[in-house]
C-alpha positions in Angstrom: 31.3 267.1 7.2 32.9 269.6 9.5 32.4 271.2 12.9 32.9 274.9 13.3 31.3 277.8 15.1 29.1 279.5 12.6 27.7 282.4 14.6 29.3 285.0 12.2 28.1 283.1 9.2 24.6 282.8 10.7 24.5 286.6 11.1 25.6 287.2 7.5 23.1 284.7 6.2 20.3 286.5 8.0 21.3 289.8 6.4 21.3 288.1 3.0 17.9 286.5 3.6 16.3 289.7 4.9 17.7 291.6 1.9 16.3 289.1 -0.5 12.9 289.2 1.3 12.8 293.0 1.1 13.2 293.0 -2.7 10.1 290.7 -3.2 9.7 288.1 -6.0 7.1 287.0 -8.4 6.6 283.6 -9.9 7.7 280.2 -8.6 10.2 280.2 -5.7 13.8 279.5 -6.9 15.4 276.3 -5.8 17.9 276.4 -2.9 20.9 274.1 -3.0 22.2 272.5 0.1 26.0 272.9 0.0 26.7 271.1 3.3 25.6 269.9 6.7 27.3 270.6 9.9 26.9 268.8 13.2 27.6 270.0 16.7 26.9 268.9 20.3 27.3 265.2 19.7 30.2 264.3 21.9 29.2 260.6 22.1 26.9 259.9 19.1 28.6 259.1 15.9 28.0 261.5 13.0 26.5 258.7 10.8 23.8 257.9 13.4 22.6 261.6 13.2 22.9 261.8 9.4 20.8 258.6 9.0 17.8 260.4 10.5 18.0 263.4 8.2 15.8 263.7 5.1 18.1 266.4 3.7 21.4 265.5 2.0 24.3 267.5 0.7 23.6 268.4 -2.9 19.8 268.5 -2.6 18.2 271.3 -4.6 14.6 272.2 -3.6 12.3 275.1 -2.9 12.6 277.0 0.4 9.2 275.7 1.6 10.3 272.1 1.0 13.6 272.7 2.7 11.9 273.9 5.9 9.5 270.9 5.8 12.4 268.5 5.6 14.4 270.3 8.3 11.4 269.9 10.7 10.9 266.3 9.8 14.6 265.7 10.3 14.4 267.3 13.8 11.4 265.1 14.7 13.3 262.0 13.5 16.3 262.9 15.7 14.1 263.6 18.8 12.3 260.3 18.2 15.6 258.3 18.5 15.4 259.0 22.3 19.1 260.0 22.2 18.8 263.8 22.7 17.2 266.3 25.1 16.9 269.0 22.4 17.6 269.2 18.6 17.7 272.2 16.4 18.1 272.1 12.6 18.8 275.6 11.1 19.4 277.0 7.6 22.5 279.2 7.2 22.1 281.1 3.9 25.2 281.8 1.9 23.2 283.7 -0.7 19.6 283.5 -2.0 20.2 280.1 -3.6 22.8 278.5 -1.4 22.4 277.2 2.1 24.3 275.3 4.8 22.2 273.2 7.3 23.4 273.2 10.9 22.2 270.4 13.2 22.8 271.0 17.0 22.0 268.4 19.5 22.0 268.2 23.3 22.7 264.6 24.3 20.9 262.7 27.1 22.5 260.7 29.9 23.1 257.2 28.5 23.9 255.1 31.6 20.9 254.5 33.8 20.9 252.4 37.0 17.1 252.5 37.1 15.3 251.5 40.2 12.4 249.1 39.7 9.2 249.9 41.6 6.5 248.3 39.6 3.0 247.3 40.5 2.0 243.7 39.8 -1.6 244.7 39.1 -2.8 245.7 35.7 -2.8 249.4 36.6 -2.3 251.8 39.6 -5.9 252.0 40.5 -6.4 248.2 40.8 -3.4 248.1 43.1 -4.7 251.0 45.1 -7.8 249.0 46.1 -5.6 246.8 48.4 -2.4 249.0 48.8 -0.7 245.6 49.2 3.1 246.0 49.0 3.5 242.3 48.6 2.1 243.0 45.1 5.0 245.2 44.2 8.1 244.4 42.1 11.3 246.0 43.1 14.9 245.7 41.9 17.3 247.3 39.5 17.9 247.8 35.8 21.3 248.8 34.5 20.8 250.4 31.1 23.5 251.5 28.7 21.9 253.5 25.9 23.8 254.7 22.8 26.7 252.2 23.3 29.8 253.0 21.3 27.9 256.1 20.1 25.9 253.9 17.6 22.4 253.9 19.2 23.0 250.4 20.5 21.2 249.5 23.8 22.1 246.9 26.4 20.5 246.2 29.8 20.5 243.7 32.6 17.7 243.3 35.1 17.4 241.9 38.6 13.9 242.1 40.0 12.4 240.8 43.3 9.1 241.0 45.1 5.9 239.8 43.5 7.7 238.4 40.5 11.4 237.4 40.7 13.0 238.0 37.3 16.5 238.1 35.8 16.8 239.4 32.2 19.2 240.8 29.6 18.9 242.4 26.1 21.3 243.7 23.5 20.0 245.7 20.5 22.0 246.9 17.5 19.7 248.9 15.2 22.4 249.8 12.6 24.2 246.6 11.8 25.3 247.3 8.2 27.0 250.2 6.5 23.8 251.6 5.1 22.2 251.4 8.6 19.1 249.5 7.4 19.5 246.1 9.1 19.5 245.6 12.9 19.4 242.7 15.4 18.2 242.2 18.9 18.8 239.3 21.3 17.5 238.7 24.8 16.5 236.2 27.4 14.9 236.0 30.8 13.9 233.8 33.8 11.1 234.6 36.1 9.1 232.9 38.8 6.1 234.0 40.9 4.1 232.6 43.7 0.8 234.1 42.5 -0.7 233.6 39.0 -3.9 234.5 37.3 -5.8 231.3 36.4 -9.0 232.9 34.9 -11.7 235.5 35.5 -15.1 235.5 37.1 -17.4 238.6 36.9 -14.5 240.0 34.9 -12.2 240.0 38.0 -9.1 237.9 38.0 -8.9 234.5 39.8 -5.6 234.6 41.6 -3.9 231.5 42.9 -1.0 231.8 45.4 1.4 229.3 46.7 2.6 230.4 50.2 5.5 227.9 50.2 7.2 228.7 46.9 6.7 229.4 43.2 3.5 228.7 41.4 5.0 229.3 38.0 8.6 229.3 36.5 9.3 230.5 33.0 12.3 230.7 30.7 12.3 232.9 27.5 14.8 233.7 24.8 14.4 235.5 21.5 16.2 236.9 18.5 14.8 239.6 16.2 16.0 241.0 12.8 14.9 244.4 11.7 14.9 246.2 8.3 14.4 249.9 8.0 14.4 250.7 4.2 13.2 254.3 4.7 12.9 256.6 7.7 9.2 255.7 8.4 8.9 252.0 7.4 10.2 249.2 9.6 10.0 245.4 9.2 10.9 242.9 11.8 11.2 239.1 12.0 11.5 237.3 15.4 11.9 233.8 16.7 11.4 233.1 20.4 11.5 230.1 22.7 9.3 229.8 25.8 9.3 227.1 28.5 7.0 227.3 31.5 6.0 225.1 34.4 3.1 225.6 37.0 2.0 223.7 40.0 -0.9 221.3 39.5 -3.1 223.5 41.7 -3.2 225.9 38.7 -4.2 223.3 36.1 -6.9 222.0 38.5 -8.5 225.4 38.6 -7.8 226.2 34.9 -7.7 223.0 32.9 -6.9 224.9 29.7 -4.1 226.9 31.3 -1.6 225.1 29.0 -3.1 222.1 27.3 -5.5 219.9 29.3 -4.0 218.8 32.6 -0.4 219.4 31.6 1.7 221.5 34.0 4.5 222.1 31.5 4.7 223.9 28.1 7.5 224.4 25.6 7.2 226.0 22.2 8.7 228.2 19.6 7.0 231.4 18.2 7.7 232.9 14.8 6.5 236.5 14.2 6.6 239.3 11.7 5.8 243.0 12.2 5.3 245.9 9.9 5.3 249.5 11.2 4.8 252.8 9.4 5.5 255.7 11.8 5.0 259.3 10.8 4.5 260.8 14.3 5.9 264.2 15.2 6.8 262.9 18.7 6.7 259.4 20.0 6.5 260.5 23.6 3.3 262.6 23.2 2.0 262.8 19.6 0.2 265.9 18.3 0.4 265.4 14.6 1.0 262.5 12.3 0.0 258.8 12.0 1.0 255.4 13.0 0.2 251.9 11.6 1.3 248.5 12.8 0.5 244.9 11.7 1.7 241.9 13.7 1.5 238.2 12.9 2.6 235.5 15.3 2.5 231.7 15.0 2.7 229.9 18.4 3.9 226.3 18.1 6.1 225.3 15.2 6.2 221.6 15.8 9.9 221.6 16.6 10.6 221.3 20.4 6.9 221.5 21.1 5.5 220.1 24.3 1.9 220.8 25.3 2.3 223.8 23.0 -0.3 226.3 21.7 -1.6 225.7 18.2 -2.7 229.2 17.2 -1.9 232.1 15.0 -2.7 235.7 16.1 -3.1 238.8 13.9 -3.0 242.3 15.4 -3.4 245.6 13.6 -3.6 249.2 14.7 -4.0 252.6 13.0 -3.7 255.9 14.8 -4.1 259.4 13.4 -3.6 262.8 14.9 -5.1 265.9 13.3 -3.8 269.4 14.4 -7.1 271.3 14.1 -5.6 274.6 15.4 -2.2 275.4 17.0 -3.5 274.4 20.4 -6.1 271.8 19.4 -5.4 268.2 18.3 -7.9 265.4 17.5 -6.6 261.9 17.9 -8.4 258.8 16.6 -7.2 255.2 16.8 -8.5 251.7 16.1 -6.9 248.4 16.9 -7.9 244.8 17.1 -6.7 241.3 17.5 -7.9 238.0 16.0 -6.9 234.5 17.0 -7.0 231.6 14.6 -7.5 228.5 16.7 -8.4 228.1 20.4 -5.7 229.6 22.7 -4.7 228.2 26.0 -5.4 230.6 28.8 -1.6 231.2 29.2 -1.3 233.0 25.8 -4.7 234.6 25.3 -5.2 238.3 25.5 -8.3 240.5 25.7 -8.8 243.9 27.3 -7.6 245.0 30.7 -3.8 244.7 30.6 -1.9 246.4 27.8 -5.1 247.5 26.0 -8.2 248.7 27.9 -11.3 250.9 27.7 -10.8 253.9 30.0 -13.2 253.7 32.9 -12.9 249.9 33.1 -9.5 249.8 34.8 -10.8 247.5 37.6 -11.9 244.8 35.1 -10.2 242.2 32.9 -12.1 240.9 29.9 -10.4 237.8 28.5 -11.1 236.3 25.1 -9.8 235.2 21.7 -10.5 238.5 19.8 -10.9 242.1 20.7 -11.6 245.5 19.0 -10.8 248.9 20.6 -11.4 252.4 19.4 -10.2 255.6 21.1 -11.0 259.3 20.4 -9.0 262.1 22.1 -9.6 265.9 21.9 -6.4 267.5 23.2 -6.0 271.1 24.2 -2.6 272.6 25.0 -2.8 274.3 28.4 0.9 275.0 28.8 3.0 275.3 25.7 6.0 273.0 25.5 8.9 274.8 27.1 12.5 273.9 27.6 14.3 275.4 30.6 18.0 275.5 31.3 19.2 274.8 34.8 22.8 275.8 34.9 23.2 274.8 38.5 22.8 271.1 37.7 26.4 269.6 37.5 25.7 267.2 34.6 25.0 268.7 31.1 22.6 265.8 30.3 20.2 266.9 33.1 20.4 270.7 32.7 17.5 270.7 30.2 14.0 270.5 31.7 11.1 269.9 29.3 7.5 270.6 30.4 4.2 270.6 28.6 0.6 270.2 30.0 -2.5 269.2 28.0 -6.2 268.9 28.7 -7.6 265.7 27.3 -11.3 264.9 26.5 -11.8 261.3 25.5 -14.2 258.5 24.6 -13.3 254.8 24.2 -15.3 251.9 22.7 -14.3 248.3 22.9 -15.5 244.7 22.7 -14.1 241.2 23.5 -15.3 238.0 21.9 -15.0 235.0 24.2 -16.4 231.7 23.0 -15.7 229.8 26.3 -16.3 231.8 29.4 -18.6 234.7 28.4 -21.4 233.3 30.6 -19.1 233.9 33.7 -18.0 237.4 32.6 -20.8 239.8 31.8 -18.6 242.3 30.0 -17.6 239.8 27.4 -19.4 239.7 24.0 -20.7 243.2 24.6 -19.6 246.7 23.4 -18.4 248.8 26.3 -17.9 252.5 26.4 -15.9 254.9 28.7 -15.7 258.7 28.7 -13.8 261.3 30.6 -11.6 264.3 31.1 -7.9 264.2 31.8 -4.8 266.3 32.5 -1.5 265.1 30.9 1.9 266.2 32.0 4.8 265.5 29.6 8.3 266.1 30.9 12.0 265.3 30.3 13.2 261.8 29.1 9.8 261.1 27.6 8.0 260.8 30.9 4.1 261.2 30.8 1.8 261.4 33.8 -2.0 261.2 33.1 -4.6 262.1 35.7 -8.1 261.2 34.4 -11.7 261.2 35.7 -13.7 258.6 33.8 -17.3 257.3 33.7 -18.3 254.0 32.1 -21.4 252.5 30.7 -22.2 250.8 34.0 -22.5 254.2 35.6 -19.3 253.8 37.6 -16.9 256.7 37.8 -13.6 257.4 39.4 -10.2 259.1 39.3 -7.4 257.1 37.5 -3.6 257.6 37.1 -1.6 256.3 34.1 2.0 256.7 33.1 1.9 256.4 29.3 0.5 258.6 26.5 -3.2 258.3 25.9 -3.0 256.1 22.8 
């Protein structure tokens, strides 16, 4: 591999290519041989990290159409690492059957002292009902992305406010020479004065201790990952959890841990499989994504008032580009719990997963199913602007795209214990609406949506992640 300025060679290659195109050909397209790959722009990132994401290799011989497909997929892979503002992958033709591939990247800023201003409620709209700044988390993350130029990530976290938390994590995705195995380790301690002890009428029952903490929790985990191909990932994880609550919590929710116990301690063993063929992880417009997760809570070793359950989660998502400006997105996901979960570890809809239009509700239960349909129209074509007045190169690139989003969600939660107290449980619920999605630099997404649900309720909602 070598680094050179190839502007003259690029000009010559275009002349050769235009001449060949003018002559015209018949029959199958001749194979093109890749004689080399050049990299430029990566002042921090090691060459091998970039080459790992390419689906083109020196010595490949393939038709021109296949070459362009692989160059585009390589560009998408590199953008999805989150290491770069922009990536270009260009062919430089030496003659009709010989090509060099030039990869040019613009690196992001990798050290982030990120300010924490996080709402403790499930979403912005729930918090906006009270506008209570006592329900806000604040503090500081210190991130170091792309450590040693090897796509390693480390962070420490100090958070105060509604939940006091101190945490750290270190992730090495390319541990071996073939860059297939990775490892991640982390730990945290948190405490909070207010905890959710259940739901009634699908609204959270909140218990607060004015004199101190209502719950304290320690967590630690280690995860091993295997990436055999560009799109397939396996992971195995082992985590330790220890938590304590005041007896006022267990008197309200006797099944919070296990019976009247105010303490729990257990190990969790998990496995995940991911197949990721999205064009962009920040805001997908073509491709597909599948994930399967299995977790066993309580292994017998170190257990104390531990859960005795196994959970299975699966999702599949597909995006179909109907026309250049139109995309249809469909997704289905679900979770099944084997055994009866303590309230502390159960999950239904209303937190990480929800039906749009029901942002004000929490639907607890052992199992859930959720389907989403999105019809996306590109209002403002993705554009990258250069702002030369910005002193740091990593911030001179501004990315903006705007989409119109018509959506419909359908979901259901199965609750064998408290459905009589929560009318949305054990019923299919539906929400529909129209949204405007702004996608900008560093994978930031802002969604403004107007939804109406099956109860006839409607309202304006803000979210800060992609629709799926």
